[in-house]
Structures are given as structure tokens and as C-alpha cells.
N, C-alpha and C positions, 0 to 999 in steps of 0.2 A: 503494499500500499504506500509506504513511504517512498519507494523507488518510483511508483506511478506518479505521485504528487510532484516529486522533483522533476521528473521528465516534463510534466505539464507546465511547471514554473519556468523551465528552460525554454520551452517552445513559446510560451507567452512573451518572454523577454525578447526572443529573436523576432517575433512578429512585431513587437512594439518598436524595435530598432529598425525594422525594415520599412515602416510606414513613411518616415520622412524621406528615405531614399527613393521610395516609389513616387512620392509627390514630386520630388525634385526632377524625376525623369519624364514627367508629363509633358505633352506638347503645348506650349502656352498659345500657339496660334489656334489650335483646335479648341482649347479651353475657352478662348476669346469668342470664336465663331459660335460656340454653344449658347452664349448669353446675349448675342446680338439680336435685337428685335425692335421694331418700331413701337413706340410707347414705353420702351425700357431705357435704362441709362446707367450712369455711375455718378457717385458723389466724390468730391475731391476737396482737399485743402492744400494750399501751397504758400511758400514764402520765396520771394524773389530778392536776391541780394546783389548789389552792384559793387564791384571791387575796383579800386584804383591804387595800385601799389599796396602800401600797408594800410591804407584807408579802407575800411569796410563799413557799410551801413545797410540795414534792412530796408530795402526799397518799399515793397508792398507785401501784403498778406491777402490771400483770396480764399473764399469758401463758396462752393457752389455745386451745380449739377450740370452734366452734359446729358442730352437725350440723343439716342442713336438714330441713324437711318439704317436701312436694311443692310447696307454694305459696311457699316462700322464707322461711317463718318459722323460728324456732329451735326445733327439736324437742328438743334436748338440748345441754348445755354441760359442759365440764370446764375449770375455770380455777384457776390458782394465783396468789395475791396475795401481794406482799411490800411492805414499807415502811410498813405500817399500825401503828397504836397497840398491837395485840395480837400482832404477829409474823406469821410465815408462815402462810398459810391456803390450803387447797384445797377447792373446792366442786365437786359434781357435781349437775346438775339435769335433770329430765325434765318436759316440758310435757305436759299432758293437755288434753282438750277443756274441762274445768272444773278450774282450779287446777293444781297441779303437786306434784312431790315433789323435795325437796332433801336433799342430804347435805353435811355440813360436817365438816372435820377440821382441827385446829390452831386458831389464832386465839383468839378469845374463849371458844369452847366447850371448849378443851383442858382447862382446870382443872375443868370441870363434868362431864366424862365419867366413867362408871364404870370401875373398874380393869379392864384387859383390853380395853377398847373404844376404838377410835380414830376412829369415825365417829358423828355424830348425824344421825338421819333425822327429817325433819319434812314433813308433807303440808299444803299450803296449798289449802284448798277454795274460798276466796272470791276469790282473785286468783292470778295467775301468780307464779312463784317468783323472778324474776331480780333485782328490787331487793333482796329480802330476802337473796339470796345474795351479790350483788355490791356492794350499798351505794348510798348516794345519790350517789356520785361516778362512777357508771357512765356509759358512752357511751349517750346517748339516741338517737342517730342509728344506725339499723340498715340498712346498705347491702345486706343480703342480701334485703331485702323489695322486690320490683319496684315496688309502689305507693309506697313511701317514696322510692325512688330517682327515680321519675318526678316526684314533687312537688319534690324538691330540684333537679332539673334544670330544672324549670319556673320555680321561684322564683329560681334563681341565674343568674349571668352566666358564660358559658364562654369561656375564653381558652386555647387550646391544650389541654393536658391537666389543666387545673384548672377547677373550678366554685365560685364563691363566692356566697353568698346569705344570706338571713335568712328564718326561718320561725317562726311562733308555735307555742306548745305546742298550741293548739287545732287548727292545721292539721296538725301532726305527729301528734297523737292520732288525728285523722280518717283519716289515710293509713296509720299504723303500728300494727299490733297490739302491737309491742314497746313503743312509747311509751304506747299506750293503757292498758297494764297495769303501767306503772312507778308507783311509789307517789307521786311528787312532781309529775308532770305536772298533776294536778288541783288543785294548790295555787293556781296562778294561770295560767289558760289563755291569758291575754294576754301572758305572758312571751315575749320574743323571743330566739330562739337563732340565733346567727350560725355559719356553717359554711364550711369549705373542703374540697372533695373533690379528690383527686389520682387521675387515671386512669392505668391502665397502657397499654402499647401494644396490648393485646387488648381494651381498652375496659372492663375491670373496675376497681372501686375499689381502689386500693392504699393509700389513706390518708384518714382522716376527722379533721378538727380541728373541734371545736365549743366554743362558749362561751356562757354565760348567767349572769345574776345572779339569785340567790334573792331574791324579793321577799316571799314568805310561806313558811310551813312551820315547821320546827324553829327555835327561837330562836338556836341556835349557828350556823345557816346563813344566816339572813336578812341581806342586805346583802353577802354574799360572792359572788365570781364564781368559777365553776368552769370550767376549761379542760381538755378531754380530747383527747388526741392518740393515735389508734389506727392501727396499720398492719396490713394484711391481706395474707395470702399463701396460696399453694396452693388457690386457689379451685377447687372441684369435685373435690378429691381424696377418695378414700375415708377415712371415719373410722368408728370404732367406740367408742361411749361406753357403758360398762356400769356398773351399780351396784356399790358396794363389797361386799366379802365380808360376808355377813350375820352371820357369826360375830364380826366386829369392829364390828358396827353395833348402836346402841341407839336407841330412841325416847324414852328418859328421860335427864334430867340431874340431877346431884346439886348442889343449891344450898342452902346453909346446912344441910347434913346431911340434907336431904330428897331422896331419890333416886328419887322417883316424879313429879318436877315435869315438866310438859309445856306447850308452847305450845298454845293451842286451834287445832285443825286443822279 
């Protein structure tokens, strides 16, 4: 009897030790595809830090939701940002086949809104909306896109539940619709972005850390290094992102006393 119990204990220990190893060998791309569906999405939190030599400052912090399309792109987003120069800001965006529609509340536009309005609506017809809404310190790596995840796994080296590698903006742009339509990937397509993915026990991406140095673009960014640390949770859960109340929304801003000012759309 004692020998039987001892044998069972050894087997249980071996099985317990094998579980993490089995999770580590799961195919992350297939795990991702299994949770992609319209009306479902992922929650995330992130911190963007801009570094210039020894100077380091937390640029902004974000918390929000991405809603998937059927292919793993971001159909819609709802994100709140804190820590920026202009204070707390919330943005809601919807992606279309051409361009997108974005809504902004708080932040820089707060002082430009008409009385009684809390949201500014803007339609971007020539590009997607996400950089305009989230800013140049957004996370360029989108682990909700199977093609992007496949390239990151191919370029990286996997050790247990982490994948570390380097990818050029050109490679990232080719694989990722998210990166392709960011405003600053095209500034220097040879820029190299380093990344670390951390996988969960189910094979999904639980964390993305990325870093690159601006070599071109806006003068205030050139030479600075951006580090973005993003955590993901509730992959595949049901989400519902809706446009703000139209009664609280305007397409016009009041700047220097002129309340019919609009960005070209």
C-alpha cells in the first residue's frame, strides 16, 4: 500500500512539473486565432516612457479595451490616458475600410469644446485613427494580429514563456496593419524595434515590452528612446464599444474665438 501511494505521489509530481512545459510549447498564433471574433476583444494597461540619455520620465499611462475584427485587427478602441501634459483624456475610435472616426474628451481639446459639449468627433479619411488618438508614444506592436505575432515569433528567440527579438519598422509594417497605418513608422523604415513578449499558460500574449529610438520625424522626438510596457488580460471576452451621446458631441472646436474650426477630414 505504501509503495502504491509513493508511486502515485511521484506521478502527480511529474504531471505537475510537466504542465508549465506543455503550456510553454503551445502555438501562440493558434491560441490567438481561437479567441478572435467580432464583438470580442482584449483589455490592456500600459506605460509609455521617453528616455533621453540619463533622463527618464513616464510619459503617459493608458487603460482600455480593443475590440477585434474577424481577422484580428482592431475594429474599435476605448482608451483612457493619464499623466500627459494636458491631463486626463478619453478616446473612442472606430476603424473603417478607409480611414476611421475618432472621439476625444478631456485633454487638449477640453478647452476648445463648445459649452455643453464634452466630446469632439473627427473623421480621418486618409489614414486610420489610432496614432491621432493615442499619440506617438503608443504601442506599435499589436499582438492581436496573427500575422504580426507570427513575425515576432519567427524573429525572436523563445525561452520558456518569453520571446525576445528585434524587428525593423519595414518588417513590422509589412506584417501589421496597425503598424502600417501608424503615423511614424514611415519616418525611417530601417529603425529597429526590440521587443519581449511574455506568454500566459494558455499561450496568449500577456505582456509586450518594446523599445526603439526616433531617428527621424518631429524635432522634439529625434534622438529619444521610447519604451512601452503593455499588459493584456481577458482575451476573447465580450466587449461593446459605442459612440458617445450625440447630444454631447460636436465636430467643431472653438479656437481663438472661432467656433467653426475643423481639422480637414
